[in-house]
N, C-alpha and C positions, 0 to 999 in steps of 0.2 A: 504495499498500501505506501503510495505517496505523500508526503508530506504538503499540505495545502497551508500556504499561509494566511493569517487572516491583517488588516487594519483596522482596526473598532475605535469606535467614538463615543465615551463614558459620558455623562451627565450626574451634576450634583444638582438637583433643584433647590438643595438647603440652602444652597452657598452662591448660586446659578456659577456652576464653574463648569470647563470643559477639559475632559483629558484626552490624547489623542496615543494610542499604540501601536503596536505590530506582534502579533505571535501564531504559534500554531495548538497552543488549547484556549480555546476565548474562554470557554467555559472554567479552566482553574484559575486563568490572569483573572478574572470577575472577583472569583474565591477570595486570592488572592488580595486586592485592590480592597476589598471589602472586610478582610479578616481586621479582626481587635490588636491581633500583633503586628501589621503592616507598619515599620517604619520610613516608609518613604513621602514622595510630596503630599498623595492621594491619601494617606492616613489622615488627613487635618480635614478633609472636606468629602466623607462618607456622611452616607450611604452613595454608593452611584451605579447607575443602572445603563445597560447597555441601551444606547438610543442611533445607530448606524454599524456596519461591518459591512466589508466589502473580501472576497476572495484573489487569492492570485497562487499561479504553478510557483514562482520563485520569489525566495525572499529577496531578493533584489528590486522585482518588481514591487514587492509591499515594502518595503522602503522606502522606493522613490512616492508612491502614494504617501506613504505615512508623510512626511518630508514635505508635498504640495498641502494638504490639509490642514499641517501646522505654520504653514504662512497665513500673512493678513487675508489673503485673500479666501485662503481656504477653511479659516474662521469662519469670516463672513460668512460664506456659503452655507457652512454649518448653521451658523446661529438664525440664518435667514429661511433655509428650507427643511434643519430636521428639528429645530426649537419649536417652530411656530404652525 
């Protein structure tokens, strides 16, 4: 079985924060972002919910898309198209 890569967008409605990431196991990543022992940036803005994800065949493609979504234009797209 080939590994699929996903670019995902998380949203914290409590804090109106967006997080964009890349993974090959989305379910596990969501658990870790929302886990009480999470020590990363996302800990401060829990709980997170997935509002968008896109699948890619290669990690390179996924990382390119992640970078696009993290740009100011990408974040504007997320706020305009995915949150309203």
